[in-house]
N, CA, C and O atoms as a GROMACS GRO file, in nm:
protein
  144
    1MET      N    1   2.586 -16.688   2.836
    1MET     CA    2   2.662 -16.754   2.942
    1MET      C    3   2.742 -16.651   3.023
    1MET      O    4   2.735 -16.648   3.146
    2VAL      N    5   2.816 -16.567   2.952
    2VAL     CA    6   2.900 -16.469   3.021
    2VAL      C    7   2.815 -16.370   3.099
    2VAL      O    8   2.848 -16.333   3.212
    3SER      N    9   2.705 -16.326   3.038
    3SER     CA   10   2.618 -16.228   3.105
    3SER      C   11   2.561 -16.286   3.234
    3SER      O   12   2.549 -16.215   3.334
    4ILE      N   13   2.527 -16.414   3.232
    4ILE     CA   14   2.472 -16.478   3.352
    4ILE      C   15   2.579 -16.480   3.461
    4ILE      O   16   2.549 -16.454   3.578
    5LEU      N   17   2.702 -16.512   3.423
    5LEU     CA   18   2.811 -16.514   3.521
    5LEU      C   19   2.833 -16.375   3.580
    5LEU      O   20   2.851 -16.361   3.701
    6LEU      N   21   2.832 -16.273   3.494
    6LEU     CA   22   2.852 -16.136   3.541
    6LEU      C   23   2.742 -16.096   3.638
    6LEU      O   24   2.770 -16.035   3.742
    7LEU      N   25   2.616 -16.131   3.605
    7LEU     CA   26   2.505 -16.098   3.694
    7LEU      C   27   2.522 -16.168   3.829
    7LEU      O   28   2.497 -16.110   3.934
    8ARG      N   29   2.564 -16.295   3.823
    8ARG     CA   30   2.582 -16.370   3.947
    8ARG      C   31   2.692 -16.309   4.032
    8ARG      O   32   2.677 -16.293   4.153
    9ILE      N   33   2.804 -16.273   3.966
    9ILE     CA   34   2.916 -16.212   4.039
    9ILE      C   35   2.872 -16.078   4.099
    9ILE      O   36   2.905 -16.046   4.213
   10ARG      N   37   2.797 -16.001   4.019
   10ARG     CA   38   2.751 -15.870   4.067
   10ARG      C   39   2.664 -15.887   4.190
   10ARG      O   40   2.673 -15.810   4.286
   11LYS      N   41   2.577 -15.990   4.187
   11LYS     CA   42   2.487 -16.014   4.301
   11LYS      C   43   2.569 -16.046   4.426
   11LYS      O   44   2.540 -15.995   4.535
   12TYR      N   45   2.673 -16.132   4.409
   12TYR     CA   46   2.755 -16.169   4.524
   12TYR      C   47   2.833 -16.049   4.577
   12TYR      O   48   2.850 -16.033   4.698
   13VAL      N   49   2.880 -15.965   4.486
   13VAL     CA   50   2.955 -15.846   4.528
   13VAL      C   51   2.863 -15.752   4.607
   13VAL      O   52   2.903 -15.696   4.710
   14LEU      N   53   2.740 -15.735   4.558
   14LEU     CA   54   2.645 -15.648   4.628
   14LEU      C   55   2.612 -15.705   4.766
   14LEU      O   56   2.607 -15.631   4.864
   15LEU      N   57   2.592 -15.837   4.773
   15LEU     CA   58   2.562 -15.900   4.901
   15LEU      C   59   2.679 -15.884   4.997
   15LEU      O   60   2.660 -15.853   5.114
   16GLY      N   61   2.800 -15.905   4.946
   16GLY     CA   62   2.919 -15.892   5.030
   16GLY      C   63   2.936 -15.750   5.083
   16GLY      O   64   2.970 -15.730   5.199
   17SER      N   65   2.912 -15.652   4.995
   17SER     CA   66   2.926 -15.512   5.036
   17SER      C   67   2.820 -15.477   5.140
   17SER      O   68   2.848 -15.403   5.235
   18LEU      N   69   2.699 -15.530   5.124
   18LEU     CA   70   2.593 -15.504   5.222
   18LEU      C   71   2.630 -15.565   5.356
   18LEU      O   72   2.612 -15.501   5.460
   19ILE      N   73   2.681 -15.688   5.355
   19ILE     CA   74   2.719 -15.754   5.480
   19ILE      C   75   2.831 -15.676   5.549
   19ILE      O   76   2.827 -15.654   5.670
   20MET      N   77   2.930 -15.634   5.470
   20MET     CA   78   3.042 -15.558   5.528
   20MET      C   79   2.992 -15.426   5.583
   20MET      O   80   3.036 -15.382   5.690
   21TYR      N   81   2.900 -15.361   5.510
   21TYR     CA   82   2.847 -15.232   5.555
   21TYR      C   83   2.773 -15.247   5.687
   21TYR      O   84   2.788 -15.165   5.778
   22HIS      N   85   2.692 -15.353   5.698
   22HIS     CA   86   2.613 -15.373   5.820
   22HIS      C   87   2.704 -15.415   5.936
   22HIS      O   88   2.677 -15.381   6.051
   23SER      N   89   2.813 -15.487   5.906
   23SER     CA   90   2.903 -15.532   6.012
   23SER      C   91   2.995 -15.419   6.056
   23SER      O   92   3.060 -15.429   6.160
   24GLY      N   93   3.000 -15.310   5.978
   24GLY     CA   94   3.078 -15.194   6.019
   24GLY      C   95   3.219 -15.191   5.963
   24GLY      O   96   3.302 -15.110   6.006
   25ILE      N   97   3.249 -15.281   5.866
   25ILE     CA   98   3.384 -15.283   5.810
   25ILE      C   99   3.400 -15.176   5.703
   25ILE      O  100   3.501 -15.107   5.697
   26LEU      N  101   3.297 -15.163   5.619
   26LEU     CA  102   3.304 -15.071   5.506
   26LEU      C  103   3.316 -14.924   5.550
   26LEU      O  104   3.401 -14.853   5.498
   27PRO      N  105   3.233 -14.877   5.644
   27PRO     CA  106   3.242 -14.736   5.688
   27PRO      C  107   3.383 -14.702   5.738
   27PRO      O  108   3.433 -14.594   5.708
   28THR      N  109   3.447 -14.791   5.813
   28THR     CA  110   3.580 -14.763   5.865
   28THR      C  111   3.680 -14.753   5.750
   28THR      O  112   3.770 -14.668   5.753
   29CYS      N  113   3.665 -14.839   5.648
   29CYS     CA  114   3.754 -14.833   5.532
   29CYS      C  115   3.734 -14.700   5.459
   29CYS      O  116   3.832 -14.639   5.415
   30LEU      N  117   3.609 -14.657   5.445
   30LEU     CA  118   3.582 -14.530   5.377
   30LEU      C  119   3.642 -14.415   5.456
   30LEU      O  120   3.698 -14.322   5.398
   31GLU      N  121   3.632 -14.421   5.588
   31GLU     CA  122   3.690 -14.315   5.671
   31GLU      C  123   3.842 -14.312   5.656
   31GLU      O  124   3.902 -14.205   5.650
   32LYS      N  125   3.904 -14.430   5.649
   32LYS     CA  126   4.049 -14.436   5.632
   32LYS      C  127   4.088 -14.373   5.499
   32LYS      O  128   4.183 -14.295   5.492
   33ASP      N  129   4.013 -14.408   5.391
   33ASP     CA  130   4.043 -14.351   5.260
   33ASP      C  131   4.023 -14.200   5.262
   33ASP      O  132   4.100 -14.126   5.200
   34ARG      N  133   3.921 -14.155   5.331
   34ARG     CA  134   3.892 -14.012   5.335
   34ARG      C  135   4.000 -13.938   5.414
   34ARG      O  136   4.042 -13.829   5.375
   35GLY      N  137   4.045 -13.998   5.524
   35GLY     CA  138   4.146 -13.933   5.607
   35GLY      C  139   4.284 -13.938   5.543
   35GLY      O  140   4.366 -13.850   5.566
   36GLY      N  141   4.310 -14.041   5.461
   36GLY     CA  142   4.439 -14.052   5.396
   36GLY      C  143   4.537 -14.126   5.485
   36GLY      O  144   4.652 -14.145   5.446
   0.00000   0.00000   0.00000
């Protein structure tokens, strides 16, 4: 049960990160972290 939930959450996290990356939110956040 727990493993299935973890896999499901992981899938949603990956999908969310992909959407953010394609929309251009993630790169700007990475640049902010890199610049300090």
